[in-house]
N, C-alpha and C positions, 0 to 999 in steps of 0.2 A: 674265522676258523681259530680254534684254541691251539695253543702251542703244544708240542710234544711233551714238554715237562709238565704242563698243566694237565694234559690228558693222563700222564703217568701218575701224578698225585691223586687225581680223581679216581683212577682205577685202584690204586693202593688203598684208598679210603673205602671203596666199595668192597674190596676183598676183606678188609677188617670187619665191615658190617656183616657180610655173609658168614664169616668165621664166628663172630659173636652170636649170630642167630643159631648156628649149629650148636654152639656150646650150651645155649639156653635150652634148646630142645633135648640135647643129650642128657643134661643134668636132670631135667624134668622127668625123663624116662628112666632115670636111675642107673645110667651107665657111666663108667669111667672112660677116659680116652682109650685105655688098653682094651677094656671089654667090648667097646663098640668096634674097635679095629678088628678084633678077633671074629666078630660076627660077619665081617665082609672080607676077611682074609687079606687085609692090608696092614701096613705097619702102623704102630702107635705114633711114630714120628709124623706120618702123613696126616693123621687126624689133628695132632698138635699144631702142625704147620698151617693147616687150613684155618683152625680156630684162632691162631695168632695173626692171620692175615698175610702170612709169608708165602702161601701157596694157594693158587686158585682152586675152588671146588669145581670138579668136572661135572658136566651135566649127567653122565650116566650114573655116577655115584650119588648125585643129588636126587635123582629119581629113586634109586634104591633106598636112600636114607629117608625120604618122605614116606615111602611105603612102609618101611620098618618102624619108624618113629610115629607114624600116624599124623604127620604134620600137613596133610592136605595140600600138597604142591607148594608149600611155603618156600622150601629151598630151591625147587625147580624155578619158581617165579623169580627169586632173587638172582639166581645164576643167569637166567634168560635176560634179565635187565641190567646185567653188568655192562658198564661202558667198554667199548672196544678200544684196545691199545695195540699198536702194531710194533711190538718189541721184536718179534721174530720176522726177519725179512721174508717177503713173499717167496723169494727164490729158494728159501730153505724149507718152506712148509711142506712141499711135496716129498722131499727127502724124509722129513720127520714122520710123515704118514706111513711111508714105506718101512722105516726103521721100526715103528711100533708093531708091525705085523710080520716082520721078517722071520723066515725059518732059519736063516744062517746069516751071520755078519762076520766079515773079515776086514780088519781096520789096520792100516799102516799109518803111523803118525811119527813125524820127525821133529815137530816143533813143541808140542805139548803132550801131556798125558791125554789119551783119548777121552772125549766127553763122558762116555758111559762109565769110565773108571775114576772120575774126578771126585774128590771129597768136596764138601760144601765150602770149606775155607779156601781150598785151591781154586775152585770155580770162581769164588768171589775175587781172588787175586787176579785171575785171568780177566774178568770183566772190568776190574779197576785199572787194568793196564791199557784199556782201549783208548784210542785216539780218533776222534774227539771223545772226551770223557762222558760217561753216563752219570746221571745223578743217583743218589743212594736208593731212591724208590725203584728206579729202573734196574739197578744192580740186583736188589733183593728179589725182584720178580724174575729176572733172568736166572739167578742162582736157583730159585725154587723150581723153575721149569727144567733146568738141567739136572737137578737132583732127582726130580720125578722120573726122568727118562731112565734112571738106573733100575726102576721097577721091572723093566723089560727083562733084565737078567735074573730076576727072582720070581717070575711068574710060574704057574704050575708046570707049564711046558715051555721053558726058556729056549731061545734060539741057540743053535750051535754057534759059539762065538770064539773068534781068534783075534788077538791083538798083538801087533808088532810095533814096538816102540824103539826109536833110536836112542841110544844111551845118553846122548847130549841133552835130550828133553828131560831126563831124570836127574841130571846134574845141575840144571838151572834151579835156583831156589826162590821161585815165585812166592811172594807172600812172606818170605823170611824162613828162618831155620825151623821153627815149630811147625809151620804149615807144610814145609818140605818133608820133615820127618813123618808127620801124620799121613801125608800122601804116599810115601814109600811103604809105610806099614799097611795102608789100605790095599795097595797093589800086591803086597806080599800075601795078604789074606785072600784076595781074589785069585791069585795064582794057584790056590789049592782047591778052588771050586770045581766040581765035576762038570764036564761039558764046556769048560771055558779054558782057553789056552792063552797064556801070556808069554811072549818071547821078546827078548831084548836084542836089538841089532847093535853089536859092540862098536865102540870107537876103535880107530886104528886100522880099519880095513883098507886095502888098496883100491877096492872098487866094490860097489853094490848096486842093486837093481832099483833103489828108491830115490835116486838123485833128482828126479823130476817132481818130487814133492808128495805130500800125503794123499791118500785116497781110501775109499771104502767100497767093498763089494757086498751086495745084498742078494739073497734069494727070497722071492716073494712066495706067499701061500700057493700061487698058481705056478710055482717053479720057474718063474721068469728071473733071469739074472740081470742085475743092474749094477752100475757103478756110480760113484759120487765123488766129486772133487771140488774143493773151494779155492778161490783166489782172493786177493785183497778186497775186491769189490763185487764179488758175485760167486756163482757156483754153477756146476753142471751136473745134472742127473742124466746119466748116459744109458741108453737102452740099446744102442746099435750093437748087435752081437759081435761084430769084428772088434770094435773098440773095447767091449767088455772082456773079450777073449785075451786081448793084449795085456790088460791090467791083471787078469787072472794069472797069466803066465808070469808077470812080474811078481805077484804075491807069492806064487809057488817058489820062485827063485829066492825071494827074500827069506822064506822059511828055511831054506837050506843054508843061507848065509848067516842067519841069526843063531843065537845060543839056543840049545834045546831047553825043555821045561826045567829040568833039574839044574842046569848051569845058570838059567835065568834066576831061579830061586836063590842060588848061591850068590849071584851078583847083587841081588836085592838085599840079602843079608849083609854083604860087605858094605854096601852103600849105607845101610842102617847103622852098621858099626862105626862108620865115619862121623856120625852125628855127635 
């Protein structure tokens, strides 16, 4: 059996090969990265990342690209034969599937900036802090997967999204001063997006409802309400209505204890001013 690092290197090489294949077909058809991205209503950065081997090409997009570029299943076949690499723990896969389709997301985070709001540099700093350490190929694949998740917030009909962040997570300077400042600016921009709420739970409270740790609430397309929480070595996707109801009550309480949207933006401005 090959080692995880060898599988990771093989997978990174295959990603670069698929990306190079896409670049050849795109150029032959007379498209720039930007003009091709516009045809599929995706970001130019996504096309660039795939071509550079930093982000995997998803099968649904490969099918569409083959049809559009007339490449006779070339990209589909390449993606279908990519070596498998198990970077995302199996216990997180079910949550990620639910997150992609969610109608509503409510996320309380006390340790880090929530994954859907992270910049690329901040995500890289998070993964480089992991113990035991990842190698660089693994880190780049994990970063690409995390940044791709942000597309959820920019789809044609994005979920209603609420993010509650403990101020302590915003004062830590993971990755250094520059990464920290970029992440704060990114949060400040997202705080202005319609349908997305960012609130900060300030330091100095005598009590608050989030002491038992971070959690996420989801509403599925079938209007089922789920909750998700992680521990050091695992996670729980919670479907029991009583347990979900308790976490929903906690989130409602946290929203009353956190700064409102205007005061949150003011605090982000002050934090940026301290840079």
